[in-house]
C-alpha positions in Angstrom: 60.4 157.9 28.3 60.6 161.7 29.7 58.6 164.2 27.8 60.7 166.4 26.0 60.2 170.4 27.6 58.3 172.4 25.0 58.0 176.1 24.2 55.5 178.0 22.1 57.5 179.5 19.3 56.1 182.8 17.1 54.2 182.5 15.0 53.3 184.1 12.0 49.4 183.8 11.4 47.1 185.1 13.6 45.5 183.5 16.8 47.6 180.5 15.9 49.6 178.3 18.5 53.0 177.6 17.6 54.1 174.4 19.9 57.3 172.4 20.0 60.2 170.4 22.0 62.7 172.7 23.3 65.8 171.2 22.2 67.3 173.5 19.6 67.1 170.2 17.1 64.4 170.0 14.1 61.7 167.2 14.4 58.5 166.5 11.7 55.4 168.7 11.7 51.8 168.2 12.5 49.3 171.2 10.9 46.5 170.9 13.8 42.6 172.1 11.6 40.4 173.1 14.8 36.4 172.3 13.6 33.4 174.8 13.3 34.2 176.0 17.3 36.7 178.3 16.1 40.0 178.1 16.7 39.5 180.0 20.2 37.8 177.3 21.2 40.9 175.0 23.7 40.2 172.1 22.3 42.9 171.5 19.4 45.3 173.7 21.5 45.5 171.2 24.2 45.7 168.4 20.7 48.8 170.5 19.6 50.2 170.3 23.5 50.2 166.7 23.8 51.1 165.9 20.1 54.6 168.3 20.7 54.8 166.1 23.6 55.5 163.4 21.6 58.5 164.9 19.8 56.6 166.4 16.9 56.3 170.7 16.2 52.5 171.2 15.8 51.4 174.6 14.5 47.6 174.5 15.6 46.5 177.0 12.7 43.7 179.1 13.7 42.2 179.5 10.2 38.5 181.2 11.8 37.3 182.6 14.9 40.3 182.7 16.9 38.8 185.1 19.8 35.5 182.3 19.5 35.4 180.3 22.4 31.8 179.3 21.9 30.1 182.5 23.3 28.1 184.9 21.0 28.1 186.5 19.2 30.4 184.1 17.1 32.5 184.3 13.6 30.9 182.5 11.0 33.1 179.9 9.2 32.9 180.9 5.4 34.7 182.4 3.6 37.8 180.8 4.2 41.2 180.4 1.3 42.9 177.2 0.9 45.6 178.2 -0.2 46.2 180.1 2.8 45.7 176.8 4.6 48.6 175.3 2.2 50.7 178.3 2.7 51.4 177.8 6.6 52.1 174.2 5.4 54.4 175.2 3.5 55.9 177.4 5.7 55.8 174.7 8.3 58.0 172.2 6.7 60.5 175.6 5.5 60.9 176.6 9.2 64.2 176.1 11.0 61.7 174.2 13.8 60.7 171.4 10.6 64.2 172.3 8.8 62.3 169.9 6.4 61.2 167.0 7.7 58.1 165.5 6.8 54.6 166.9 7.7 51.2 166.0 8.5 47.4 167.4 8.4 45.3 166.4 10.8 41.9 168.1 11.2 39.1 167.1 13.6 35.1 167.3 12.0 35.1 171.1 10.1 38.8 170.4 9.6 38.3 167.4 8.7 36.4 168.4 5.3 39.0 171.1 5.2 42.3 168.9 5.5 40.9 167.0 2.6 39.9 169.6 0.0 43.2 171.4 0.9 45.4 168.0 0.6 42.9 166.8 -3.2 43.3 170.8 -4.4 47.5 170.6 -3.5 47.7 167.3 -5.0 45.6 167.9 -8.3 46.6 171.4 -8.8 49.7 172.8 -7.6 52.7 171.3 -9.2 55.6 169.3 -8.2 53.9 169.7 -4.6 55.6 167.4 -2.1 54.6 169.4 1.3 52.5 167.0 2.8 53.3 163.9 3.7 50.7 162.5 6.2 46.8 163.4 6.4 45.0 162.1 9.7 41.0 163.0 10.0 38.5 162.4 12.4 35.5 162.3 11.6 35.4 164.4 8.4 33.6 165.5 5.4 33.2 163.2 2.3 32.1 166.7 0.3 31.9 170.7 0.2 29.8 172.2 3.4 28.0 175.4 3.8 28.8 178.1 5.9 28.8 177.3 9.4 27.9 179.4 12.8 26.8 177.8 16.3 24.7 180.8 16.9 22.5 179.8 14.6 21.8 176.9 16.7 21.7 178.7 20.0 18.4 179.0 21.5 19.0 182.3 22.8 20.1 183.8 19.5 15.9 183.1 18.6 12.9 185.3 20.1 10.8 182.4 18.1 11.0 178.7 18.1 14.2 177.3 16.6 14.4 176.3 13.0 15.6 172.8 12.6 18.7 173.8 10.2 20.2 177.3 8.8 18.5 175.3 5.9 14.9 176.2 7.0 15.6 179.0 8.3 16.7 180.7 5.1 13.1 178.7 3.3 10.7 179.3 5.5 12.1 182.6 7.4 8.4 184.3 8.2 7.8 182.1 11.0 11.3 182.3 12.4 12.4 185.8 14.2 16.3 186.6 14.8 17.8 188.0 18.0 19.9 190.9 16.7 22.0 191.0 19.9 23.6 187.3 18.3 25.0 189.2 15.1 23.8 189.0 11.6 20.1 188.2 11.1 21.6 185.0 8.8 19.0 186.0 5.9 21.4 189.1 5.4 24.6 187.3 5.4 26.6 189.2 2.3 27.7 186.8 -0.6 30.7 185.7 0.8 29.6 184.6 3.9 26.9 182.4 1.7 29.9 179.6 1.0 32.8 178.1 3.4 35.3 177.7 0.9 37.3 178.8 -2.1 40.3 178.1 -3.7 41.9 181.3 -5.5 39.1 183.2 -4.2 36.4 181.1 -6.6 34.1 179.7 -4.2 33.5 175.9 -4.0 30.0 174.5 -4.8 28.0 173.0 -1.5 27.9 169.0 -1.9 30.9 168.8 -4.2 32.4 165.0 -3.3 35.6 165.8 -2.4 37.8 164.1 -4.6 40.5 162.2 -1.7 41.4 159.9 -4.9 44.0 163.1 -5.7 45.9 162.5 -2.4 48.8 160.5 -2.7 50.0 160.5 1.1 48.5 158.0 3.6 45.6 158.5 4.9 44.5 158.4 9.1 40.5 158.3 9.0 38.7 157.4 12.9 35.0 157.9 13.7 32.6 157.0 15.5 30.0 154.9 13.2 26.4 156.6 15.9 27.7 160.5 15.9 24.7 162.2 15.8 26.5 165.6 14.6 28.9 164.3 11.4 27.2 161.7 9.6 29.6 158.3 9.9 28.4 157.4 6.6 31.2 159.9 4.9 34.1 158.2 6.3 33.0 154.8 5.0 32.4 156.1 1.9 36.1 158.5 1.5 37.2 154.8 2.6 35.7 152.7 -0.1 36.6 155.5 -2.5 40.6 154.9 -0.9 40.6 151.2 -1.3 39.1 151.4 -5.0 42.0 153.8 -6.2 44.5 151.3 -3.2 45.9 154.5 -1.5 47.8 154.1 2.2 45.0 153.9 4.4 44.1 153.6 8.1 40.7 153.2 9.7 39.2 153.4 13.5 36.1 153.0 13.5 34.3 152.8 17.4 31.7 151.1 16.6 29.6 152.9 19.5 30.8 156.1 19.6 29.4 159.3 18.5 30.9 162.7 16.7 33.0 162.8 20.6 34.7 159.8 21.8 34.1 157.8 24.7 37.7 157.7 27.4 38.5 154.4 26.3 38.0 154.6 22.9 40.2 158.2 22.8 43.3 156.2 24.2 42.8 153.5 21.9 42.8 156.1 19.1 45.8 158.4 20.6 47.6 155.3 20.5 46.7 154.4 16.7 46.9 157.3 15.2 50.9 158.0 17.6 51.6 155.4 15.7 49.9 156.3 12.4 52.7 158.9 12.4 55.4 157.5 13.8 55.7 155.2 10.1 54.3 158.1 8.0 56.8 160.9 9.1 59.6 159.6 11.3 60.7 156.1 10.0 62.5 156.2 6.9 61.1 154.0 3.6 
C-alpha cells in the first residue's frame, strides 16, 4: 500500500504540529499529547508523522515546553488548563481537515495522564460532549501528579548532592544547593507553578484518583511492566476499574520492558494501536 503524501498545515496552537495526508479529503483525527519532555522534543512530532502516514490528521499539541529540547533552563510542567486541551480537541474535530469524522486522544506518560484527566472531565462535566471517540495511552498515570521540570533531576543544576526527588528537596532544602543557571530555585516557585493541572482555573489536587469510569469511549493502554520511571501498577489499576465498569478497552502489557519499549515490543504496540484506531476511528458502527 502506497503511503499518502503528507503536508504540514497551519495550526492555531503555538508550538504545535498539524500534519496529515495532502489529498484534499477529510480524515479521522488524532490529538497527540507529549510527555514531560515538553512539546519541543522531537519524539511526539515523529509519532505524529508516523500516524499521519497511516491516513490520519494529527495535531501534536504542545501544552508546555514548546521550545524545550531537554536543554536547560527548561519550562516547568505546571498550571496547565484542561479546557485548552479540550478546546484543541473540539477544534480538530470541527476543522475542514477532519470534517466531523472521529477523533482520538493519544498520550504518553504525563501526556497519558493528561489524556485521561481531560476525557474524564469532558464526559462528566460538559453537557452532550461528543468530540472524543477513542483514547490511547502509554504508561499513563492513574492519579493526579504534581509539577515537573527535568532540571530538577539534572546533576548540572545542583551545586551540591542532588536530592532524590522534588519532595525531598522541599523537605530538606538546607542540605542542597540549587544552581541558579538552571532558572528559578524550585523552592521559590510561585503558587500557580505548584500544581500541574487545573480545570477552569481551579487546581486539581495532587494524589486524587483519575475517575476513568467516567470515560465513555474505547481506551487502549500500553505499558512496560518493568517501567523504572512511571509505576506500571498505575496501568494495572486502570484496567481493573475498566473491567469492573464493563468499559470497552484493550491492553498491551510488555513483561520485560521499561518506560521506553524495546524495538520488538514497540513494533507490536504500533500494530495493535493501528488496529485499535482502525476499529474505532474508521470502521462505522
